[in-house]
Backbone as a printed PyTorch tensor [residue, N CA C, xyz], in Angstrom:
tensor([[[  3.1880,  36.8930,  12.1530],
         [  2.3760,  36.0200,  11.7600],
         [  2.8820,  34.6440,  11.6110]],

        [[  1.9980,  33.7410,  12.0290],
         [  2.5580,  32.2870,  12.1710],
         [  2.7730,  31.5330,  10.7450]],

        [[  3.7110,  31.0380,  10.7050],
         [  3.6170,  30.2170,   9.4440],
         [  2.8750,  29.0970,   9.3050]],

        [[  2.0870,  28.8290,   8.3070],
         [  1.1430,  27.8250,   8.1960],
         [  1.9760,  26.3720,   7.8890]],

        [[  1.8590,  25.3420,   8.6990],
         [  2.5670,  24.2860,   8.3350],
         [  1.5410,  23.3180,   7.5440]],

        [[  2.3800,  22.5720,   6.5880],
         [  1.5340,  21.5650,   5.8960],
         [  1.4280,  20.1820,   6.8510]],

        [[  0.1910,  19.6580,   6.1760],
         [  0.1890,  18.2880,   6.9480],
         [  0.2230,  17.2670,   5.7760]],

        [[  1.1130,  16.1880,   6.1250],
         [  1.3700,  15.0550,   5.2750],
         [ -0.0240,  14.1160,   5.5220]],

        [[ -0.4230,  13.2250,   4.7940],
         [ -1.4930,  12.2580,   4.8720],
         [ -0.4930,  10.8280,   4.9570]],

        [[ -0.6230,  10.3110,   6.0670],
         [  0.1220,   9.1180,   6.3280],
         [ -0.8310,   7.7460,   5.7780]],

        [[ -0.2900,   6.7740,   4.9750],
         [ -0.7820,   5.6020,   4.7420],
         [  0.1520,   4.6090,   4.6890]],

        [[ -0.4030,   3.1150,   5.1480],
         [  0.3970,   1.9360,   5.1270],
         [  0.0750,   1.1020,   3.9350]],

        [[  1.0040,   0.2960,   3.6510],
         [  0.9150,  -0.7280,   2.4580],
         [  1.3760,  -1.9400,   2.8560]],

        [[  0.9310,  -2.9690,   2.4280],
         [  1.4500,  -4.3660,   2.4990],
         [  1.9550,  -5.0120,   1.2340]],

        [[  3.1960,  -5.3470,   1.2540],
         [  4.0120,  -5.9470,   0.2560],
         [  3.9810,  -7.4950,   0.7050]],

        [[  3.2360,  -8.3340,  -0.1060],
         [  3.1960,  -9.6730,   0.0210],
         [  3.9300, -10.4950,  -0.9450]],

        [[  5.1380, -11.1650,  -0.9220],
         [  5.6890, -11.9970,  -2.0450],
         [  5.5470, -13.1900,  -1.6490]],

        [[  5.4330, -14.3120,  -2.9300],
         [  5.3540, -15.7180,  -2.5920],
         [  5.7960, -16.4080,  -3.8720]],

        [[  6.6910, -17.2290,  -3.9940],
         [  7.2860, -17.8110,  -5.1270],
         [  7.6990, -16.7100,  -6.2210]],

        [[  8.2230, -15.6750,  -6.0280],
         [  8.5190, -14.5690,  -7.3080],
         [  7.2990, -14.1330,  -7.5850]],

        [[  6.2800, -14.0710,  -6.9670],
         [  4.9610, -13.5130,  -7.1910],
         [  4.6170, -12.2960,  -5.9480]],

        [[  3.9510, -11.4860,  -6.5340],
         [  3.4720, -10.3390,  -5.4990],
         [  1.8090, -10.1240,  -5.6000]],

        [[  1.2650,  -9.8790,  -4.2790],
         [ -0.0970,  -9.7610,  -4.3620],
         [ -0.5460,  -8.6260,  -4.7660]],

        [[ -1.3610,  -8.3630,  -5.5340],
         [ -2.0200,  -6.9360,  -5.8950],
         [ -3.3720,  -7.0330,  -5.8490]],

        [[ -4.0820,  -6.1220,  -5.7840],
         [ -5.5910,  -5.8480,  -5.6780],
         [ -5.9050,  -4.8240,  -6.7860]],

        [[ -7.0880,  -4.7920,  -7.3750],
         [ -7.4460,  -3.9340,  -8.5620],
         [ -8.5460,  -3.0370,  -7.8150]],

        [[ -8.3700,  -1.6980,  -7.8940],
         [ -9.2800,  -0.9400,  -7.2930],
         [-10.6430,  -0.9130,  -8.0290]],

        [[-11.8320,  -0.6720,  -7.4590],
         [-12.9730,  -0.7150,  -8.1350],
         [-14.0970,   0.0990,  -7.2870]],

        [[-14.7140,   0.9640,  -8.0810],
         [-15.8880,   1.6310,  -7.5370],
         [-15.4570,   2.5680,  -6.1210]],

        [[-14.2620,   3.2730,  -6.2010],
         [-13.7800,   3.7480,  -5.1980],
         [-13.6800,   5.3040,  -5.4440]],

        [[-13.5680,   5.7220,  -6.7780],
         [-13.4430,   7.1330,  -7.3290],
         [-11.8160,   7.4530,  -7.2260]],

        [[-11.2140,   6.5410,  -6.9330],
         [ -9.6310,   6.8780,  -6.9230],
         [ -8.7320,   5.8910,  -7.7630]],

        [[ -8.2350,   5.8890,  -8.8090],
         [ -7.6680,   4.9270,  -9.6370],
         [ -8.2440,   3.6700,  -9.8000]],

        [[ -9.5780,   3.9280,  -9.8590],
         [-10.5480,   2.6370, -10.1000],
         [ -9.8950,   1.9200, -11.4690]],

        [[ -9.8270,   0.5560, -11.5400],
         [ -9.4410,   0.0050, -12.6980],
         [ -7.7000,  -0.3190, -12.6960]],

        [[ -7.2190,   0.1700, -11.7190],
         [ -5.6840,   0.0800, -11.5710],
         [ -5.2930,  -0.7000, -10.2510]],

        [[ -4.2190,  -1.4100, -10.3820],
         [ -3.7510,  -2.4100,  -9.2220],
         [ -2.9120,  -1.5050,  -8.3630]],

        [[ -2.9400,  -2.0230,  -7.1200],
         [ -2.2890,  -1.4120,  -6.0240],
         [ -1.9020,  -2.5130,  -5.0290]],

        [[ -1.7500,  -2.2740,  -3.5990],
         [ -1.7630,  -3.1930,  -2.7520],
         [ -2.6970,  -3.0730,  -1.6040]],

        [[ -2.6140,  -4.1460,  -0.7670],
         [ -3.4960,  -3.9570,   0.5040],
         [ -2.8720,  -2.8690,   1.0350]],

        [[ -3.7310,  -1.8550,   1.4080],
         [ -3.3670,  -0.4360,   1.7300],
         [ -4.4370,   0.3220,   2.6700]],

        [[ -3.8960,   1.3260,   3.3190],
         [ -5.0980,   2.2470,   3.7700],
         [ -4.6200,   3.4250,   4.5710]],

        [[ -5.3860,   4.6290,   4.7370],
         [ -4.8770,   5.7180,   5.3930],
         [ -4.5870,   5.2390,   6.9250]],

        [[ -3.8480,   5.9160,   7.6040],
         [ -3.6280,   5.7430,   9.0340],
         [ -4.7650,   6.7090,   9.6880]],

        [[ -5.4700,   5.8070,  10.4570],
         [ -6.6440,   6.6920,  11.4210],
         [ -6.0810,   7.5160,  12.3970]],

        [[ -6.7570,   8.6080,  12.9660],
         [ -6.1920,   9.1880,  14.1830],
         [ -6.0060,   8.1120,  15.3940]],

        [[ -4.7350,   8.5260,  16.0040],
         [ -4.1990,   7.7340,  17.2630],
         [ -4.0930,   6.3240,  16.7750]],

        [[ -3.4540,   6.0390,  15.5820],
         [ -3.1830,   4.7380,  14.9640],
         [ -1.8060,   4.7900,  14.5980]],

        [[ -1.0310,   3.7390,  14.7040],
         [  0.2400,   3.5330,  14.1550],
         [  0.2390,   3.1680,  12.7670]],

        [[  1.3250,   3.1920,  11.9550],
         [  1.4860,   2.7500,  10.6630],
         [  1.3880,   1.0870,  10.7550]],

        [[  2.0260,   0.5550,  11.9280],
         [  1.7560,  -0.8330,  12.0800],
         [  0.4660,  -1.3580,  12.3100]],

        [[ -0.2400,  -0.4830,  13.0910],
         [ -1.5640,  -0.8840,  13.5720],
         [ -2.6670,  -0.8470,  12.3690]],

        [[ -2.1690,   0.2140,  11.5150],
         [ -3.2470,   0.4350,  10.1550],
         [ -3.1130,  -0.5310,   9.1280]],

        [[ -1.8000,  -1.2370,   9.1020],
         [ -1.6620,  -2.2550,   8.0590],
         [ -2.2800,  -3.7350,   8.7030]],

        [[ -2.1790,  -3.5190,   9.8270],
         [ -2.9180,  -4.6890,  10.4230],
         [ -4.2730,  -4.9680,  10.3670]],

        [[ -4.7350,  -3.7740,  10.5290],
         [ -6.3560,  -3.5390,  10.4300],
         [ -6.5510,  -3.5800,   8.8690]],

        [[ -6.0070,  -2.9930,   8.0680],
         [ -6.3140,  -3.0560,   6.5740],
         [ -6.2010,  -4.4260,   6.0090]],

        [[ -5.0070,  -5.2000,   6.4070],
         [ -5.0300,  -6.5250,   5.9710],
         [ -5.9790,  -7.5970,   6.3550]],

        [[ -6.6810,  -7.2480,   7.3600],
         [ -8.0730,  -8.1380,   7.7090],
         [ -9.0470,  -7.5350,   7.1750]],

        [[ -9.1950,  -6.1420,   7.0920],
         [-10.4160,  -5.9520,   6.3630],
         [-10.5050,  -6.0400,   4.8870]],

        [[ -9.4540,  -5.9220,   4.1700],
         [ -9.3360,  -6.2540,   2.6320],
         [ -9.0110,  -7.4900,   2.3720]],

        [[ -8.3230,  -8.2700,   2.9420],
         [ -7.8730,  -9.6050,   2.6260],
         [ -8.2640, -10.7990,   3.5410]],

        [[ -8.6940, -10.5110,   4.7270],
         [ -9.1630, -11.4720,   5.6710],
         [ -7.9180, -12.2320,   6.4510]],

        [[ -6.8250, -11.5810,   6.4160],
         [ -5.6130, -12.2110,   6.8800],
         [ -5.1700, -11.3980,   8.2100]],

        [[ -4.6560, -12.2300,   9.2370],
         [ -4.2560, -11.7040,  10.5290],
         [ -2.6740, -11.4480,  10.3270]],

        [[ -2.2850, -10.2540,  10.7060],
         [ -0.9790, -10.0930,  10.7920],
         [ -0.4340,  -9.7770,  12.4820]],

        [[  0.9610, -10.2290,  12.7990],
         [  1.4300,  -9.6910,  13.9230],
         [  2.4980,  -8.6960,  13.9650]],

        [[  2.5070,  -7.6770,  14.5050],
         [  3.5510,  -6.5590,  14.5900],
         [  4.9320,  -7.3330,  14.4000]],

        [[  5.2880,  -8.2700,  15.3030],
         [  6.6380,  -8.9220,  15.2190],
         [  7.0240,  -9.4800,  14.0260]],

        [[  5.9440,  -9.8040,  13.1440],
         [  6.3260, -10.3650,  11.6690],
         [  6.4620,  -9.2470,  10.7930]],

        [[  6.2000,  -8.0410,  10.9610],
         [  6.1560,  -7.0370,  10.0640],
         [  7.5470,  -6.5080,   9.8300]],

        [[  7.7800,  -6.0170,   8.8710],
         [  9.2200,  -5.3110,   8.5170],
         [  8.9860,  -4.0380,   7.5400]],

        [[  9.4420,  -2.7820,   7.8990],
         [  9.2870,  -1.7580,   7.0050],
         [ 10.6130,  -2.0100,   5.8790]],

        [[  9.9580,  -2.0040,   4.8570],
         [ 11.0570,  -2.2670,   3.4720],
         [ 11.0280,  -0.9420,   2.7360]],

        [[ 10.1090,  -0.1580,   2.9210],
         [ 10.1980,   1.1360,   1.9840],
         [  9.4850,   2.3930,   2.6300]],

        [[  9.8900,   3.6470,   2.4920],
         [  9.0530,   4.7090,   2.8740],
         [  9.2120,   5.6650,   1.7030]],

        [[  7.9610,   6.2570,   1.2950],
         [  7.9890,   7.1760,   0.1920],
         [  7.1550,   8.6380,   0.5720]],

        [[  7.9590,   9.7720,   0.3150],
         [  7.2800,  10.9330,   0.4040],
         [  6.8750,  11.2730,  -1.0850]],

        [[  5.5580,  11.3920,  -1.0770],
         [  4.6990,  11.7800,  -2.2110],
         [  3.7760,  12.8180,  -2.3210]],

        [[  4.0220,  13.4030,  -3.6130],
         [  3.2350,  14.6690,  -3.8920],
         [  2.1290,  13.9120,  -4.7310]],

        [[  0.9380,  13.9690,  -4.2390],
         [ -0.1950,  13.2990,  -5.0350],
         [ -0.8710,  14.1880,  -6.1500]],

        [[ -0.4200,  15.4760,  -6.1080],
         [ -0.9050,  16.4180,  -6.9440],
         [ -2.5500,  16.8800,  -6.6840]],

        [[ -2.9560,  16.4000,  -5.6280],
         [ -4.5620,  17.0040,  -5.4320],
         [ -4.5710,  18.2990,  -4.6860]],

        [[ -5.5920,  18.9970,  -5.0000],
         [ -5.5270,  20.1860,  -4.4780],
         [ -5.7570,  20.4860,  -2.9160]],

        [[ -6.5090,  19.5760,  -2.3820],
         [ -6.6280,  19.7120,  -0.8760],
         [ -5.5550,  19.4060,  -0.0780]],

        [[ -4.9140,  18.3620,  -0.3320],
         [ -3.8900,  17.7960,   0.5040],
         [ -3.0990,  16.8200,  -0.3810]],

        [[ -1.8430,  17.4970,  -0.8970],
         [ -1.2230,  16.7600,  -1.7970],
         [  0.1090,  16.0000,  -1.1640]],

        [[  0.5970,  16.4510,  -0.0190],
         [  1.6320,  15.6990,   0.6230],
         [  1.3190,  14.2250,   1.4050]],

        [[  2.0360,  13.2320,   1.1370],
         [  1.5870,  11.9580,   1.7170],
         [  2.9610,  11.3510,   2.1330]],

        [[  2.9600,  10.5140,   2.9620],
         [  3.9310,   9.6350,   3.6340],
         [  3.4480,   8.3060,   3.5690]],

        [[  4.1080,   7.3440,   2.8850],
         [  3.7550,   5.9740,   2.7220],
         [  4.7760,   5.0470,   3.1780]],

        [[  4.2130,   4.1990,   4.0180],
         [  5.2620,   3.2040,   4.5970],
         [  4.7520,   1.7310,   4.0980]],

        [[  5.6790,   1.2480,   3.5820],
         [  5.5000,  -0.1550,   2.8830],
         [  6.1300,  -1.1540,   3.7590]],

        [[  5.2390,  -2.3500,   4.1880],
         [  5.6690,  -3.1970,   5.2630],
         [  5.8590,  -4.5450,   4.1100]],

        [[  6.4630,  -5.4350,   4.6790],
         [  6.3780,  -6.6800,   4.2220],
         [  6.5120,  -7.6660,   5.3210]],

        [[  5.8580,  -8.9220,   5.0310],
         [  5.8690, -10.0750,   5.9900],
         [  5.7480, -11.3620,   5.1290]],

        [[  6.4230, -12.3360,   5.7820],
         [  6.3560, -13.8050,   5.0980],
         [  5.2840, -14.5850,   6.1840]],

        [[  4.5850, -14.1640,   7.0070],
         [  3.7460, -14.7960,   7.9460],
         [  2.4270, -14.0800,   8.1970]],

        [[  1.2760, -14.8330,   7.9430],
         [ -0.0590, -14.3080,   8.3950],
         [ -0.8360, -15.4810,   8.4780]],

        [[ -2.0060, -15.3640,   9.2870],
         [ -2.7150, -16.3220,   9.4180],
         [ -4.0970, -16.1490,   8.8570]],

        [[ -4.7560, -17.0370,   8.0740],
         [ -5.9150, -16.8890,   7.4480],
         [ -5.6330, -17.1710,   5.9090]],

        [[ -6.7830, -17.5380,   5.3440],
         [ -6.6790, -17.4190,   3.8770],
         [ -6.8820, -16.0460,   3.0730]],

        [[ -6.0100, -15.6610,   2.0310],
         [ -6.1740, -14.5760,   1.4340],
         [ -7.4550, -14.4690,   0.5740]],

        [[ -8.4990, -13.5850,   1.1460],
         [ -9.7110, -13.6220,   0.4110],
         [-10.0370, -12.0900,   0.0840]],

        [[-10.7490, -11.8920,  -0.9850],
         [-11.3730, -10.5010,  -1.2250],
         [-12.3650, -10.0780,  -0.3890]],

        [[-12.2820,  -9.3770,   0.7340],
         [-13.3530,  -8.9440,   1.6170],
         [-14.1010,  -7.8260,   1.3020]],

        [[-13.5290,  -6.9940,   0.2510],
         [-14.3610,  -5.9280,  -0.0560],
         [-14.4840,  -5.7910,  -1.7110]],

        [[-15.2220,  -6.8990,  -1.9390],
         [-15.6660,  -6.8830,  -3.4810],
         [-16.4650,  -5.6870,  -4.0050]],

        [[-16.9180,  -4.8720,  -3.0470],
         [-17.5510,  -3.7330,  -3.5400],
         [-16.3770,  -2.5470,  -3.7540]],

        [[-15.0840,  -2.8550,  -3.4090],
         [-14.0220,  -1.7860,  -3.5390],
         [-12.9920,  -2.5170,  -4.3260]],

        [[-12.9270,  -3.8420,  -4.6570],
         [-11.7920,  -4.4850,  -5.2780],
         [-12.4450,  -5.5650,  -6.2000]],

        [[-12.1830,  -5.5510,  -7.6650],
         [-12.6180,  -6.6400,  -8.2060],
         [-11.6470,  -7.5720,  -8.8110]],

        [[-10.3550,  -7.6090,  -8.1600],
         [ -9.3930,  -8.5120,  -8.5820],
         [ -8.3280,  -8.5870,  -7.3300]],

        [[ -8.1320,  -9.7200,  -6.9470],
         [ -7.0240,  -9.7580,  -5.7800],
         [ -6.2800, -10.9740,  -6.1390]],

        [[ -5.0670, -10.7090,  -6.7230],
         [ -4.4580, -11.8980,  -7.3880],
         [ -2.8370, -11.8640,  -7.1140]],

        [[ -2.2220, -12.8860,  -7.4000],
         [ -0.8520, -13.0320,  -7.3000],
         [ -0.2490, -12.7930,  -8.9150]],

        [[  0.7810, -12.1060,  -8.8370],
         [  1.3770, -11.7210, -10.1690],
         [  2.7710, -11.9240, -10.2890]],

        [[  3.4510, -12.4800, -11.3590],
         [  4.7960, -12.7800, -11.3720],
         [  5.4810, -11.4980, -11.2450]],

        [[  6.6310, -11.5010, -10.4810],
         [  7.4760, -10.3180, -10.4390],
         [  7.7630,  -9.5700, -11.6810]],

        [[  8.0120, -10.5950, -12.8600],
         [  8.3890, -10.0490, -14.0640],
         [  7.2090,  -9.6380, -14.9750]],

        [[  6.0290,  -9.8830, -14.5670],
         [  4.8880,  -9.4400, -15.2950],
         [  3.9570,  -8.8510, -14.5920]],

        [[  4.3860,  -7.6820, -14.0810],
         [  3.3290,  -6.6860, -13.2090],
         [  2.4610,  -6.2600, -14.2740]],

        [[  1.1440,  -6.2110, -13.8620],
         [  0.0500,  -5.7030, -14.8420],
         [  0.5750,  -4.1750, -15.1460]],

        [[  0.1840,  -3.7140, -16.6840],
         [  0.5800,  -2.3900, -16.9890],
         [ -0.3490,  -1.3010, -16.3290]],

        [[ -1.6430,  -1.8590, -15.8510],
         [ -2.5010,  -0.8090, -15.1870],
         [ -2.3670,  -0.8220, -13.7730]],

        [[ -1.1040,  -0.6340, -13.2720],
         [ -0.8370,  -0.2950, -12.0210],
         [ -0.4760,   1.0900, -11.6670]],

        [[ -1.0330,   1.3490, -10.5060],
         [ -0.6740,   2.8030,  -9.9980],
         [  0.7530,   3.2130, -10.1110]],

        [[  1.2210,   4.4230, -10.7700],
         [  2.5000,   4.6890, -11.1980],
         [  3.3010,   4.6050,  -9.7140]],

        [[  2.8950,   5.3030,  -8.8070],
         [  3.8720,   5.2340,  -7.5380],
         [  3.9020,   3.8990,  -6.8970]],

        [[  2.9920,   2.8220,  -7.0510],
         [  3.1380,   1.6960,  -6.6270],
         [  4.0510,   0.9460,  -7.4620]],

        [[  4.1900,   1.1180,  -8.7220],
         [  5.2050,   0.4610,  -9.6140],
         [  6.5810,   0.9710,  -8.9690]],

        [[  6.6930,   2.2330,  -8.7890],
         [  8.0530,   2.8740,  -8.2680],
         [  8.3950,   2.1260,  -6.9090]],

        [[  7.3480,   1.9280,  -6.0650],
         [  7.7740,   1.3830,  -4.9070],
         [  8.0260,  -0.0080,  -4.9160]],

        [[  7.4340,  -0.8190,  -5.8290],
         [  7.7540,  -2.1890,  -5.9410],
         [  9.2800,  -2.4360,  -6.5090]],

        [[  9.5290,  -1.3310,  -7.4930],
         [ 11.0880,  -1.4310,  -7.9890],
         [ 11.9580,  -1.1290,  -7.0090]],

        [[ 11.7160,  -0.2710,  -6.0310],
         [ 12.7060,   0.4540,  -5.0450],
         [ 12.9360,  -0.7150,  -3.8320]],

        [[ 11.5610,  -1.3830,  -3.7900],
         [ 11.8550,  -2.6370,  -2.7350],
         [ 12.4850,  -3.8910,  -3.2870]],

        [[ 12.2880,  -4.2510,  -4.4870],
         [ 13.0490,  -5.3200,  -5.0880],
         [ 14.6260,  -4.8530,  -5.2200]],

        [[ 14.9000,  -3.6090,  -5.4100],
         [ 16.3670,  -3.1120,  -5.3550],
         [ 16.7580,  -2.7440,  -3.9140]],

        [[ 16.2610,  -3.0270,  -3.0680],
         [ 16.5340,  -2.7850,  -1.4410],
         [ 16.6480,  -1.2080,  -1.3090]],

        [[ 15.9950,  -0.4930,  -1.8490],
         [ 16.1410,   1.0100,  -1.7540],
         [ 15.2390,   1.4490,  -0.6020]],

        [[ 15.3580,   1.9080,   0.4620],
         [ 14.5530,   2.2600,   1.6780],
         [ 13.6700,   3.1680,   1.4830]],

        [[ 14.0130,   4.5420,   0.8940],
         [ 13.4420,   5.6410,   0.6830],
         [ 13.4420,   6.1510,  -0.6030]],

        [[ 12.2660,   6.7550,  -1.1050],
         [ 12.1510,   7.3410,  -2.4300],
         [ 11.0240,   8.5580,  -2.2810]],

        [[ 11.2330,   9.3500,  -3.4620],
         [ 10.1280,  10.4750,  -3.6180],
         [  9.4160,  10.3570,  -4.9140]],

        [[  8.3210,  10.8320,  -4.8940],
         [  7.3250,  10.5120,  -5.9030],
         [  6.5990,  11.7580,  -6.2670]],

        [[  6.3470,  12.2840,  -7.5890],
         [  5.3870,  13.4150,  -8.0240],
         [  5.8650,  14.8370,  -7.7350]],

        [[  7.2070,  14.9710,  -7.3140],
         [  7.7850,  16.3590,  -7.1650],
         [  7.8780,  16.9980,  -8.3610]]])
């Protein structure tokens, strides 16, 4: 009998810093972590790379254009989300200092705040694994695990 292999769900996240501030968005009307802050992010589509995903999501969610050469992976997280259907996830966090366009909330039906926050005053209502990722990125820790 063949052993059933698990499938991880891949997602990309964009970490934007400016003047000791971080860009966060508050989820709204999505059915997942609504009312809590996260980053520009999304699931990787079939036949799409992590890099292609975050470029797509940055344009869809914030109206900014990114170039692959300007993106750098700063953290990878292997996460157990605790959901019944598929609980294992691989999250790749990118950083960039360059983008084209003005940051704008392009999905007000899914996000009711897109703001810069002082790194020392991150909102209390931030998704816990996002808080962990930010701390790891600040401390230059490349890999972490969450929810195991």
